[in-house]
FIMARRO-95538 format. One line per field, with one value per residue: residue number from 1; residue in one letter; x, y, z of N, C-alpha, C in turn. Coordinates in steps of 0.001 Angstrom, whole numbers, m for minus. Last residue first. Layout:
i	(NUM|...)
aa	(a|...)
n_xx	(X|...)
n_yy	(Y|...)
n_zz	(Z|...)
ca_xx	(X|...)
ca_yy	(Y|...)
ca_zz	(Z|...)
c_xx	(X|...)
c_yy	(Y|...)
c_zz	(Z|...)
This chain:
i	(149|148|147|146|145|144|143|142|141|140|139|138|137|136|135|134|133|132|131|130|129|128|127|126|125|124|123|122|121|120|119|118|117|116|115|114|113|112|111|110|109|108|107|106|105|104|103|102|101|100|99|98|97|96|95|94|93|92|91|90|89|88|87|86|85|84|83|82|81|80|79|78|77|76|75|74|73|72|71|70|69|68|67|66|65|64|63|62|61|60|59|58|57|56|55|54|53|52|51|50|49|48|47|46|45|44|43|42|41|40|39|38|37|36|35|34|33|32|31|30|29|28|27|26|25|24|23|22|21|20|19|18|17|16|15|14|13|12|11|10|9|8|7|6|5|4|3|2|1)
aa	(x|x|x|x|x|x|x|x|x|x|x|x|x|x|x|x|x|x|x|x|x|x|x|x|x|x|x|x|x|x|x|x|x|x|x|x|x|x|x|x|x|x|x|x|x|x|x|x|x|x|x|x|x|x|x|x|x|x|x|x|x|x|x|x|x|x|x|x|x|x|x|x|x|x|x|x|x|x|x|x|x|x|x|x|x|x|x|x|x|x|x|x|x|x|x|x|x|x|x|x|x|x|x|x|x|x|x|x|x|x|x|x|x|x|x|x|x|x|x|x|x|x|x|x|x|x|x|x|x|x|x|x|x|x|x|x|x|x|x|x|x|x|x|x|x|x|x|x|x)
n_xx	(59903|60588|62665|64620|66799|69424|72033|74400|77086|80035|83047|82402|80617|81585|82114|79602|78816|75588|72922|69642|66267|64497|60974|59963|60266|62785|65599|67936|70770|73078|76014|77668|80299|80428|79656|81415|80722|78976|78267|76074|76033|74673|77483|77112|76385|76388|77013|76886|78722|77991|78299|76899|76176|74047|71156|71031|68737|65533|65912|65265|68194|68616|68385|69622|69651|72403|72105|74573|75099|74349|72787|70196|70225|69110|68901|67674|66935|67405|67375|66021|63284|62879|65029|66257|67295|66849|69173|70955|73480|71106|68544|65746|63434|63489|64836|63669|64909|64037|65643|66638|67062|65582|65409|62775|60312|56822|55633|54677|52004|51334|52641|54686|54557|56903|57041|54927|51991|50402|51685|52028|55107|55900|58432|61896|63666|65931|68130|69754|71472|71399|71237|74048|75369|74919|75440|78621|78812|78269|79821|82713|81922|82201|84173|85712|85224|86112|88717|88879|88619)
n_yy	(127215|127821|125345|124983|123209|122002|120320|119277|118278|116045|115697|112995|113160|114768|117594|119177|122229|123804|126268|126765|128474|128866|130553|132777|135059|133896|132815|130665|130179|130600|128321|127827|126765|124351|123776|125851|128320|129274|131772|132110|134471|135813|136081|139857|139150|139411|136799|135893|133650|131754|128914|126670|123665|120870|119074|115476|114260|112157|109246|108879|108358|111846|114877|117470|121035|123692|127285|130027|133540|136372|137295|136493|133104|130193|126448|123856|120594|117864|114318|111320|110717|111931|112458|113274|112806|113342|114787|116607|116179|115325|117605|117932|119724|120616|121110|124389|126652|129752|132955|135120|136231|138922|139611|138820|139348|137912|134912|132280|131331|131540|134919|136906|139376|141495|142563|141308|139886|137748|134517|132368|131716|134197|136375|136152|138175|140905|143148|145511|146481|148009|146266|144915|146493|147762|144968|145049|147584|146699|144657|145705|147570|145634|144754|146544|147333|144644|145165|147519|146372)
n_zz	(85406|81650|80100|77790|75347|73801|71982|71326|68867|70298|71444|72657|75096|76413|75413|73389|72840|72895|72887|73903|74819|77207|78060|79060|77236|74911|73035|71183|71751|73778|74214|77603|78863|81778|84661|86856|85390|82633|80901|78467|75618|72227|69877|70285|73675|76714|79001|81920|84471|87498|89557|91385|93198|92975|95610|94857|92597|92109|89998|87451|86226|87687|88088|89247|89633|90208|90366|90298|90412|90324|92086|91042|89614|88174|88734|86432|86479|84130|83657|82980|82852|80222|77701|74209|72270|68722|66884|65964|68216|70150|72294|74735|76544|79002|82148|83853|85826|88146|87405|85183|82710|79859|78026|77412|79858|79339|77562|76354|75859|73483|72739|73614|74285|76818|79501|82228|82618|82834|82604|81272|83275|85863|84907|85357|87984|86424|86199|86635|89335|91535|93773|93448|94266|96454|97929|97399|98686|101469|102018|101799|104199|106151|105824|107098|109314|110294|110253|111844|114255)
ca_xx	(59283|60690|61274|64486|65415|68488|70555|74064|76560|78779|82481|82795|79966|81635|83526|79557|79435|77297|73425|71314|67221|65589|62082|59035|60228|61730|65053|66643|70191|71702|75455|76207|79842|80674|79247|81320|82663|79198|79236|76106|76573|74497|76277|76261|76944|75487|77901|75981|78857|78412|78235|77607|76610|75472|71822|71408|70348|66886|65566|64363|67352|68750|67380|69980|69517|71694|71928|73505|74978|75789|73998|70634|70379|69880|67888|68788|66617|68006|66986|67551|63958|62322|64543|65949|67748|66122|68701|69511|73620|72741|69197|67262|63629|62413|65046|63497|64430|64384|64548|66301|67216|65397|66636|63062|61067|57966|55842|55966|52395|51838|51900|54564|53936|56867|57494|56508|52880|50086|50916|51418|54450|55297|57405|60809|63114|64888|67848|68307|70959|71683|70417|72398|75557|74867|74207|77604|79380|77298|78542|81850|82191|81106|83275|86119|85008|84592|87810|89490|87544)
ca_yy	(126792|128340|126020|124982|123832|122219|121235|119324|119324|116474|117228|113495|112835|113170|116391|118052|121110|123451|124693|126719|127180|129227|129288|130978|134989|134269|133191|131764|129898|130974|129961|127718|127687|125491|123343|124576|128171|128497|131295|131894|132995|135636|135424|138569|139064|139864|138111|136265|134871|132160|130543|126957|125005|121351|120295|117048|114515|113691|109885|109117|107388|110672|113969|116601|119829|122411|125598|129028|132213|135099|137561|137576|133418|131455|127893|125058|121980|118572|115541|111520|110046|112678|111287|113503|112178|113745|113232|116642|116355|114951|117158|117541|118958|120265|120836|122749|126671|128237|132252|134574|134887|138053|139375|137951|139760|138159|135909|132849|131414|130533|134056|136238|138590|140900|143729|141436|141187|139080|135899|132850|131073|132565|135952|136328|136988|140118|141822|145695|145011|148560|147063|144562|146459|148402|145711|143871|146772|147796|144343|144676|148207|146528|143760|145471|148105|145459|143717|147704|147588)
ca_zz	(85922|83174|80462|78966|75382|75527|71798|72045|69434|69328|71175|71457|73569|77260|75503|74780|71670|73362|72921|74066|73923|76422|77440|79552|78897|75047|74149|71109|70205|73480|73648|76654|78405|80520|83890|86605|85953|83951|81294|79480|75876|73895|70630|69847|72555|75868|78107|80912|83579|85522|88863|90321|93427|92800|94136|96036|93292|92112|91618|87823|86572|86872|88219|87895|90732|89618|91532|89513|91123|89162|92404|90743|90969|88155|89145|86942|86630|84999|83268|83186|83421|81602|79009|75764|72920|70169|66507|65979|66608|70177|71023|74166|75433|78604|80743|83877|84129|87985|87499|86481|82191|81555|78229|76628|79265|79734|78308|76406|77081|73606|72463|72138|74531|76055|78454|81277|83139|81665|83350|81053|81868|85358|84997|84519|88098|87974|86076|85576|88692|89849|93066|93086|92800|95616|97770|97289|97165|100917|102537|100747|102665|105713|105678|105540|107856|110556|110243|110584|113761)
c_xx	(58509|59454|60948|63465|64809|67769|69971|72837|75357|77938|80715|82816|81051|80663|83136|80969|79692|77443|75103|71437|68561|65993|63217|60174|60318|61562|63827|65989|68876|71579|73744|76122|78580|79991|79685|80439|82491|80305|79646|77088|76273|74867|76026|77895|77575|75593|76717|76679|77736|78158|78638|77403|77326|75526|73032|71804|70412|67626|66535|64574|65985|68476|67973|68852|68964|71575|71529|73413|74007|75929|74841|72200|70999|69654|69662|68003|67788|67132|67308|67698|65559|62929|63976|64891|67174|66471|68090|68778|72247|72696|70601|67693|65381|62453|63851|63559|64813|64006|64766|65418|66773|66107|66943|64856|62074|58972|56836|56013|53708|52198|51784|53653|54377|55980|57116|56417|54169|51451|51236|50696|52825|54889|57035|59799|62117|64442|67081|67550|69706|71826|70656|71462|74352|74935|73905|76224|78898|77678|77840|80695|81851|80996|81800|85154|85350|83937|86513|88566|87907)
c_yy	(128160|127318|126378|125796|123456|123033|121014|120973|118914|117705|117347|114526|113274|112917|115362|117353|120142|121729|124540|125530|127485|127752|129886|130220|133825|134589|133710|131552|131189|131031|129715|129024|126781|125997|124027|123916|126114|128059|130518|131176|133144|134221|135678|137399|139947|139424|138127|136981|135237|133526|130740|128324|125403|122574|120353|118086|115618|113457|111381|109638|107556|109477|112596|115434|119149|121277|124843|127540|131413|133928|136815|137982|135312|132673|128892|126465|123014|119601|116705|113447|111055|112156|112267|112585|112567|112505|113946|115593|115997|115293|116741|116980|118890|119273|119980|122441|125082|127553|130710|133927|134359|136597|138845|138141|139366|139113|136870|134878|131779|130679|132449|135310|138097|139873|143032|142203|140737|140289|136685|134124|131616|132683|134748|135479|137101|139078|141180|143936|145636|147707|148300|144798|145476|147699|146512|144160|146192|147625|145381|144505|146742|147373|144347|145137|147520|146133|144180|146491|147245)
c_zz	(87098|83817|81545|79258|76973|75232|72887|72275|70418|69891|70089|70660|72344|75725|75496|74471|73648|72771|73187|73470|73707|75984|76780|78740|79535|76687|74393|72750|70317|72194|73799|75810|77159|80517|82194|85307|85502|84256|82309|80050|77598|74567|72015|69755|71578|74413|77029|80434|82464|85529|87712|90142|92009|92795|93860|94955|94093|93021|91170|89678|87242|87707|87429|88781|89269|90093|90345|90423|90456|89883|91813|90716|89966|88680|88938|87398|86730|85583|84330|82767|84591|82573|80005|76347|74728|70792|68845|65670|65795|68586|71099|73212|75125|76814|80449|82162|84355|86364|87597|86578|83990|81433|79449|76879|78369|78836|79291|76802|77306|75210|72865|71806|73460|76166|76653|79774|81941|82038|82653|81938|81810|84371|84758|85085|86670|87090|87151|85692|87758|89090|91935|93403|92675|94081|97196|96763|97071|99376|101447|101286|101351|104403|105929|105405|106922|109709|109605|109726|112346)
């Protein structure tokens, strides 16, 4: 009985926390809903990060290195969970679970448990641009653009 009570309390706390959060999924690009319309399909609340985001550009120390056959999609959920789906040499890989904490900043950062910290440079309703120093590239600055899917 004690275990059931603890489970019920935990479920209540999680449900209550989810209901209290102002986060919601960004609207689809080009939709007329949302608090901001910056033109060019960038609609929605720039403070909302939830949803499915696809890498559409990447630079390494200012040089473009984007390759559509080697990219990723990241899904950010309200429960502070993330799921990374990589495409390597054109083949979609199994999804990898992660979690994150969104820091309002300044600067705004998304601190992923496994993928590391990303500093958000700019954010609209349908686009995130973030940067980080890549330890796999001798600490070089990587800037990635993600577009709402």
